Every structure is written in C-alpha cells, then in structure tokens.
N, C-alpha and C positions, 0 to 999 in steps of 0.2 A: 836357456832363459835368463835372467839379467837380476841381480840384486842392487834395489837403490840404497846406497851406503853413506850418500849426502850429495853432497856435489858431480856422483861420478856414479855411474852402474859397473857395476862387476859381472863378468859372467860367472853364473853359479859352478861350472864345471872345471874351472881354475881354482875355485877355494878350496884352499887345504884344511885351513880353519878360522875360526872367529874367537878371539879374546879378550876380556875385562881386563882395562888397564891396571886396575885397581888390584886386582889377586896376582895376575900372572907377573908383574913385577915385582912381587915379595922377592923371587928367586934372582940372584946374581947372575945366573945364567941367561937367562932371558933379557935381562937391560945390558948384558952383554952382547947380546944377540941383537936387538934391538941399535944397539949403541952403532956396532959395527955395518950393520943395514945402512943405518940413517950416515955414515960416513961414506959409504960406497954409493950412496945416490939410490938407494932401493926403497926409501919410504916416501911414500906420497901422503901428504897431508890433506885431507877431505875439508876440514872449517878450520875456521879461526879462533871458533870457541874450545875452550879445554877438551882435549879427546877424551873418551869414554874407553874404545876399546880399539881392538884391532884387526885385522884382516889379513890371513899370510896367504898369498895365491903364489902358482907359477902360470905365468904367461910367457907361452912364445918360449920353453925350456928355462926361463930367466925369474928368480925369485924376485915377488914385489910384495912391499907392504902396505896398504892403508890405514890411515889414523882416521877413524871416524867420530862424529860426537853424540854419536846413537849409542846406547848401551849393547853390550853382546846377544840379551837376552830380546831386545828389540832387534834387532841384525838376524836372529836367528830364527823369529817366528816370521820375519820378512823372507827368509830363504825358504821356509818353510812353505810360504803361500803357493798357491799350484791358477793361473790364470786360465 
C-alpha cells in the first residue's frame, strides 16, 4: 500500500512517522536533525509550496525525509484509508 504525500507515493511499510513541522521544529534537536538530514541529501521536497509536515522513512536501510504541503492530520487520515 502507498501513501499519496504530494508529488510522490510512499510505501506505507517504510514510514516511521509523520510530523507537523510547526510543532516538531520547536525543539532544537528536531531542527538539528532536519538540518543534518538536508546536508547529507536525505531530504526530498514534494512541493514548491510551504511544507506543513515531514515524513520520516527507512527505505532499503536508508533514512529519507519527505517534506509535504499536506498537514500531518491529512497524511495520517490518508495512511489509515483502506482500499
């Protein structure tokens, strides 16, 4: 199963967590984590709009982060849909 997160579909089994950027980035540790991930090329931008959430995944034993224009609540609702 896949999660439509914007311009890309992400395998649900690879998702570790879905986080709201406004609340998650209050913590310096989270900001440092995202900065380090971006520096190492692990961040994928799924929108040219202002991102509202990020999705942390492990794909083929590699960490990836997707920035999405959708809210964390919207992505969680989509992830729970059964087709």
